C-alpha positions in Angstrom: 29.4 35.9 48.0 31.0 32.9 46.1 34.6 31.7 46.3 35.8 33.5 43.1 34.4 36.9 44.4 36.0 36.4 47.8 39.4 35.5 46.2 39.2 38.6 44.0 38.5 40.8 47.0 41.4 39.4 48.9 43.8 39.8 46.0 42.6 43.4 45.5 43.2 44.2 49.2 46.7 42.8 49.1 47.6 44.9 46.1 46.3 48.0 47.8 48.4 47.3 50.9 51.6 46.9 48.9 50.8 50.1 46.9 50.3 52.1 50.1 53.4 50.5 51.6 55.6 51.5 48.7 54.4 55.1 48.9 55.0 55.1 52.7 58.6 54.0 52.2 59.3 56.7 49.6 58.2 59.4 52.0 60.1 57.8 54.9 63.4 58.5 53.1 62.8 62.3 53.5 60.6 62.9 56.5 62.2 60.6 59.1 65.4 62.6 59.3 66.1 64.7 62.4 66.2 68.3 61.2 67.3 69.7 64.6 70.3 72.0 64.7 72.6 69.6 66.6 76.0 70.1 64.8 77.1 66.9 66.4 80.4 65.8 64.9 79.2 62.1 64.9 75.8 62.9 63.4 75.0 62.3 59.7 71.6 64.0 60.0 71.0 67.1 57.9 72.1 69.5 60.5 74.8 67.3 62.0 78.5 68.0 61.5 79.9 64.6 60.5 81.3 65.9 57.2 82.8 69.0 59.0 84.7 66.7 61.3 86.0 64.6 58.4 87.2 67.6 56.5 89.1 68.9 59.6 90.8 65.5 60.0 91.8 65.5 56.3 93.1 69.1 56.3 95.1 69.0 59.5 95.7 65.3 59.9 93.9 63.1 62.4 96.9 63.0 64.7 96.8 66.8 65.0 93.1 67.1 65.9 92.2 67.0 69.6 88.8 67.1 71.3 88.3 69.4 74.3 87.4 67.6 77.6 88.4 64.3 76.0 91.9 64.5 74.6 92.9 67.8 76.0 91.6 70.6 78.3 91.8 74.2 77.0 91.8 75.5 80.6 95.2 73.9 81.2 96.9 75.0 77.9 99.8 77.4 78.5 101.3 77.6 75.0 100.5 78.9 71.5 100.2 77.2 68.1 96.6 75.9 68.4 93.4 76.6 66.5 90.4 76.2 68.8 87.1 75.5 66.9 83.7 75.6 68.6 80.7 74.6 66.5 77.2 74.7 68.0 73.8 76.4 67.7 74.3 78.2 71.1 77.0 79.7 73.3 78.7 78.5 76.4 79.1 79.1 80.2 81.2 81.9 81.8 83.9 79.5 82.8 84.5 78.4 79.2 84.5 82.1 78.0 87.3 82.8 80.4 89.3 79.8 79.2 88.8 80.7 75.5 89.8 84.4 76.2 93.0 83.2 78.0 93.7 80.8 75.1 93.6 83.6 72.6 95.8 85.9 74.8 98.5 83.2 74.7 98.7 83.6 70.9 96.3 80.9 69.8 93.7 81.3 67.1 90.0 80.9 68.0 87.1 80.2 65.6 83.7 80.3 67.2 80.9 79.1 64.8 77.7 79.9 66.7 74.5 81.6 65.9 74.5 83.7 69.0 75.9 87.0 70.5 79.4 86.6 72.0 79.5 90.1 73.7 81.8 89.1 76.5 84.5 87.8 74.1 84.2 90.2 71.1 82.4 93.2 72.6 80.0 93.1 69.7 76.3 93.6 70.3 73.5 92.3 68.1 71.6 95.0 66.2 68.0 95.4 67.6 66.8 96.3 64.1 66.8 92.6 63.3 63.7 92.1 65.4 61.6 93.2 62.5 63.7 91.8 59.6 61.6 89.9 57.1 62.4 86.2 56.8 63.8 84.7 53.5 64.8 81.3 52.3 68.1 82.4 50.8 71.3 83.7 52.4 73.8 85.4 50.0 77.5 85.4 50.8 79.6 88.1 49.2 83.1 86.9 48.2 85.8 89.1 46.5 85.0 87.6 43.1 81.5 86.1 43.4 78.3 85.8 45.3 77.3 82.4 46.7 73.7 81.6 47.7 72.7 79.3 50.5 69.2 77.8 50.4 67.7 76.9 53.7 65.9 73.5 54.0 63.8 72.4 56.9 62.0 69.0 57.1 62.5 68.3 53.4 65.1 68.8 50.7 62.3 69.5 48.2 61.5 73.1 49.1 63.5 75.9 50.7 62.1 77.3 54.0 62.1 80.8 55.5 64.6 81.6 58.2 66.4 84.6 59.9 70.2 84.1 59.7 72.1 86.2 62.2 74.2 89.0 60.8 75.8 92.0 62.6 76.2 95.6 61.7 79.8 96.5 62.4 79.8 99.9 60.8 82.5 102.1 62.4 84.1 99.3 64.4 87.7 99.9 63.1 89.2 97.6 65.7 87.4 94.7 64.2 88.2 93.1 60.8 85.2 92.1 58.7 86.0 88.9 56.8 82.6 87.9 55.4 79.4 89.9 54.6 76.0 89.1 53.3 74.2 90.9 50.4 72.9 93.6 52.8 76.6 94.4 53.8 76.0 93.0 57.4 78.9 90.8 58.7 78.5 87.1 59.3 82.2 86.5 59.8 84.6 88.8 61.6 87.9 88.8 63.6 89.0 90.6 66.7 92.6 90.8 67.8 93.2 89.9 71.5 96.8 90.5 72.7 98.9 88.0 70.7 96.0 85.9 69.3 92.7 86.3 67.4 89.1 85.5 68.1 87.0 84.8 64.9 83.2 84.7 65.1 81.2 83.1 62.3 77.5 83.6 62.9 76.2 81.0 60.4 76.9 77.4 61.6 74.4 76.1 59.1 76.9 76.8 56.4 79.1 74.0 57.8 76.3 71.4 58.2 75.9 68.1 56.4 72.9 69.5 54.4 75.1 72.4 53.3 77.3 70.0 51.5 74.6 69.4 48.9 75.0 73.0 47.7 77.6 74.2 45.4 79.1 76.9 47.7 80.1 74.4 50.4 83.7 73.5 49.5 84.6 77.1 48.4 83.2 78.6 51.6 85.1 75.9 53.7 88.4 76.6 52.0 87.9 80.4 52.2 87.3 80.2 56.0 90.2 77.8 56.7 92.6 79.9 54.7 92.4 82.6 57.5 94.3 80.3 59.9 98.0 79.3 60.1 97.9 76.8 63.1 98.9 73.2 62.5 97.1 71.7 65.5 93.3 71.9 66.1 91.2 71.6 69.2 87.5 70.8 68.4 84.8 71.6 70.9 81.1 70.9 71.1 78.3 70.7 73.7 78.3 67.0 72.9 81.8 66.6 74.6 80.3 67.4 78.0 77.7 65.6 80.2 75.1 68.1 79.2 73.7 67.0 75.8 70.4 68.7 74.8 70.0 66.3 71.9 70.6 63.1 73.7 67.4 61.3 72.8 66.2 58.6 70.4 65.6 60.0 66.9 63.8 57.0 65.6 60.1 56.2 66.3 58.9 52.7 67.3 57.4 52.1 63.8 60.8 52.9 62.2 62.5 50.3 64.4 59.8 47.7 63.6 60.2 48.3 59.8 64.0 48.1 60.1 63.8 44.5 61.4 62.8 42.0 58.8 60.9 39.6 61.1 59.0 42.4 62.8 58.2 44.1 59.5 56.5 41.0 58.1 54.6 40.6 61.4 53.5 44.2 61.1 52.3 43.7 57.5 50.5 40.5 58.5 48.7 42.4 61.2 47.6 45.2 58.8 46.4 42.6 56.3 44.3 40.6 58.8 42.9 43.8 60.3 41.7 45.0 56.9 40.2 41.6 56.0 38.4 41.5 59.3 37.0 44.9 58.8 35.9 44.1 55.3 34.1 40.8 56.2 33.0 41.5 59.8 32.5 45.3 59.7 28.8 45.3 59.1 26.8 47.5 61.4 25.2 45.5 64.3 23.3 48.3 65.9 21.1 51.1 64.9 22.7 54.2 63.4 23.6 56.8 66.0 21.9 60.1 65.2 24.3 63.0 64.2 24.4 65.7 66.8 24.4 69.3 65.7 27.9 70.7 66.3 28.1 73.4 68.9 29.1 76.8 67.6 32.4 78.1 68.9 31.3 81.5 70.0 34.7 82.3 71.4 36.1 82.3 67.8 33.3 84.7 66.7 34.1 87.0 69.6 37.8 87.1 68.7 36.9 87.8 65.0 34.6 90.6 66.1 37.1 92.1 68.4 39.9 91.9 65.8 37.7 93.6 63.2 36.9 96.4 65.6 40.6 97.0 66.4 41.4 96.8 62.7 38.8 99.5 61.8 40.2 101.8 64.5 43.8 101.2 63.4 44.7 100.1 66.9 46.9 97.1 66.3 48.7 97.6 69.6 45.5 96.7 71.5 45.6 93.2 70.0 49.1 92.6 71.3 48.2 92.3 75.0 45.6 89.6 74.0 48.3 87.8 72.0 50.6 88.1 74.9 48.1 86.6 77.4 47.4 83.7 75.0 51.1 83.1 74.4 52.1 83.0 78.0 49.0 80.9 78.9 49.9 78.3 76.3 53.5 78.3 77.6 52.4 77.7 81.1 50.0 74.9 80.1 52.6 73.1 78.0 55.9 73.7 79.8 54.7 74.7 83.3 56.7 77.9 83.0 55.5 81.2 84.2 56.4 84.3 82.2 57.8 86.1 85.3 60.5 83.5 85.7 63.9 85.3 85.9 65.4 83.0 83.2 62.2 82.6 81.2 63.9 82.8 77.8 66.7 80.4 78.6 64.5 77.8 80.3 61.9 77.9 77.5 64.6 77.5 74.9 65.9 74.3 76.5 62.4 72.9 76.9 61.1 73.7 73.5 64.4 73.3 71.6 63.8 76.7 69.9 66.9 79.1 69.7 66.9 81.8 72.3 67.1 84.6 69.7 63.7 83.5 68.3 62.0 83.5 71.7 63.6 86.7 72.7 62.3 88.4 69.6 58.8 87.3 70.4 59.1 88.4 74.1 60.5 91.8 73.1 57.7 92.4 70.5 55.1 91.5 73.1 56.6 93.9 75.6 56.7 96.7 73.0 52.9 96.2 72.4 52.1 96.2 76.1 54.0 99.5 76.6 52.0 101.3 73.9 54.3 100.9 71.0 52.4 101.5 67.7 52.3 98.3 65.6 51.9 98.6 61.9 49.9 95.9 60.0 53.2 94.3 58.8 54.7 94.2 62.2 51.6 92.7 63.7 51.6 90.0 61.0 55.3 89.3 61.6 54.7 88.9 65.3 51.7 86.5 64.7 53.9 84.4 62.3 56.7 84.2 64.8 54.3 82.9 67.5 52.8 80.4 65.1 56.2 79.2 63.9 57.2 78.8 67.6 54.3 76.5 68.5 54.7 74.6 65.2 58.4 73.9 65.7 58.5 73.6 69.5 58.8 70.1 71.0 
């Protein structure tokens, strides 16, 4: 190989490296974000609540906004005139429930924005019919004069993703005021009177997230919710205000840090370039070819296919559920060292996997139904399979 040919090869390799690098950077802008439901008031990630906090400061004035456990303690408040706002993807401990209830009884307003049942505070139970509700990527909010549509995005802003927003059937509950409903007339925002004050429960915290601000509904929904309150002082609360922070971990990978530092980035590119040049010039085979071994057949997969086909022909979907249950619990035990007979199985698994408790409880309830002889239709079996697949795909 003469000098001109060698120079041409080197120039071609450099061009290819920079082309691949440009493509890599374009994808990094989308895929390196943390899409976890944190609702942290300091986070500018898609499901952080940085914008929510700024809007509260603007509306009520920064001097009138306090943080629980930092500026003030709600357990020690003995007066009225406050609006208490709790924004999170999950609920709280019994001690805080008692403090919140007492706060409302004093005549204060309470807004709990959480995708979870708050039975002890509102005496509202989640409908069990939602266990078999089909997922959708849209959430329609019914207003007095219009319908707003929320598109759910996960992992990318390019395409909407399926999800199961929590709504509650409050038919016949005359002691509760329904403030917001979805297109199927289920409530996602309601109010319960408690002595001199009120407890408001909004079941869709994603509507207040940073990513929600990219949709047209955001400001109108925000103003509509805040118009329900008359208080001038606000107490903000979040799991991030306590020592227990389930999201307290580094969101950036080592490669992201390297590329963010100019000197390290150039060293990284130089390493890639020299590696490719070495492989190109010194990558000739120096030993005889290793014969290709015939791949062993996976007879266990064939057995499962045969067994599934037999159950399908006999219309006995429920007999597949115990097998799915055994595999599910076996994987959980292998990955998280958690036995299914643990008395707090769902809560512990939710903390370890970072999957909401309601999603795990839906899987567990479905598996129990199958084991007890409940007849599963094809659609229900498919829905159970998808829930399990989505769990292991999203779990950490």
